[in-house]
N, C-alpha and C positions, 0 to 999 in steps of 0.2 A: 504494500500500500504506500509506503514511504517513497518507493521508487516511482510509482505512478504520479504522485504529487510533484515530485522533483521534475519529471519530464514535462508536466503541464506548466510548471513555473518557468522552466527554461524556454518552452515554446512561447509562453505569453511575453516574457521579457524580450525574446528575439523579435516577435511581431511588433512590440512597442518601439524597439530601436529601429526596425525597418521603417515603420510609419514615420517616425521622427526624421529619419534621414531623407525620406521621400518628400517631406514637407519643405525642406530647405532647398533654395536654389543653388545649384552647382555653379561655381564661377565659370564664365564662358571664356572662349578663346578671343584673342585680340589680334590686331594687325601685327603686333610684335611676334606672336606665335606663328603667324603666316610667314613672316620674314625668316624665322628660324626653320620652318619647314622647307622653304626655298633653299636656304643655305645648306641644309643637311642633304638635299636631294636635287641639287642644281641640274645634274644630268637628266633627270626625269623631266624637268620642266623644259629643257632644250629639246627633248624628244617630242614634246607636244608640237612645237613649232616645226620640227623636222617632219612629223607625220602629217601635219596640216599647214603647209607652207604659205598658202594664200597666193595672190590676193583673193579676198573673199568677195563674192558678189551678193550674197544674201546672208541673213542671220541663220545660224545653225546651232543646235544644241546637242550635246552628247550627255546622257542618253536622249534620244529623240522624245519630244513632248508627246507625239502621237506614236504609240507602240507599233502601229501598222507601218510606219516609216522607219522603223529601227533598222540600222545597218549592223549586221553581225560583226563586221570588222571594227566598227566604232565601239560596240559593246565589249569586244575582246580587248581593245586598247584601254578602255576605261577600267576593266578588270585588272589589267596589267598595272596600271597606275595605282589602283586601290590596294594592291598587294603591299605598297610601301608608304603611300601618303593618303590622307583623308581627302576624298573628292566627292562632293555631292553631285555636281554637274559642271560641264564646261560649255561656255558660250563663245561663239566665233562671230565677230561683227566686222563689216566693212565700216570705215569711218567716212561716212558720206560718199562723195564721188572723188575722193582724194587719192585713191589707190593705196591708202594706208589701212592697217588692220588693227583690231583689238581682240585679245583672247582673255576671257574672264574665267579663271579657275576657282570656282566657289568651293571653299574648304568646309566652312561651317555656317549654319543658320540656326539661331537659337533665340529664345525669349529670355530677357532679363528684366524682371519687374514688369513695367508697362511698355517696355521697348523691345523691338525686334532688331537683332544684329545679323548682319551678313559680313563675313570675313572671307576675303579672297586674295588671290594673287592675279595681277592684271599685267598683261603683256601689251605693249604698244610697239608697232613695227617702226615707228619713228618716235624719238623721245617726245614726251608730251609736255606742253607748256600750259600751266594753269593760271587763270586770272586771279590776281591777288584780291580783287574787290569783292569776290563772292564770300559772303559770311557763312554759307552753308557747306562749302567745300573748301578744304585746305590741303595743300601739298607740303610735305616736309622733306628736306634734303636728305634726311637719314631717319632710320627707324629707331625711335627712343621714347622715353617717358613723356616728352613734350607733346607728341601726337596723342597719346592716351589722355593726358590732362586736358588738351583742347577739346576732345570728344566729350569728356566727362562734364566739362563746364557748359557745354552747349546742347547736350542731348535733350533737355527739357524744353527747349525753345522750338522744337520741330525736328524734321529730318536733317541730319548732318552726316557728312562723309569726310574721311581723311585718307590721304594717300601718303605713303612714305617710300622714298626711293631706295631700291635695292641696287640697281645698276641702270645703265642707259635705257634698257627696255622693260625691266620688270619693276613693279611697284606692289607693295603690300597695301591692302585696302580694307577699310571697315566703314560700314554704313550703319547708323543707328536711326531707326524709324520709330 
């Protein structure tokens, strides 16, 4: 009888701890985490551009939004990437009629409080120049705490986005909605 009571007590305690843990928000990833993923797996990110060299004529997503349009080779490539890096999806964009391209490798999307966060790595075929006057988007020359602080102080004023430069073509990105 003592043993049965002990088992029920342990089960109840475990359930209570599990429920407490589920009620708390886990800290989300940031653009600094995205930069670290890039630095740890730079070759994989070069392989994306090599596999999809552009120029792009239309918007494309892997995996395809419409499962009927899914390309098995795209899905295999995404599986290959997911073996080593977190990837939710990859968007390929033409930048207007300029002949320039953008690749958006979305690593994480999560909710934190009342805000949705998207964290990704963005490739620009030509180095991007950002307007300084935009209060909702800011580009930083390097990935550091300054970018996180900027996002934190502005997130309650509406949608904000920050880019931080990794190299001439790749930027870590975080959008808070």
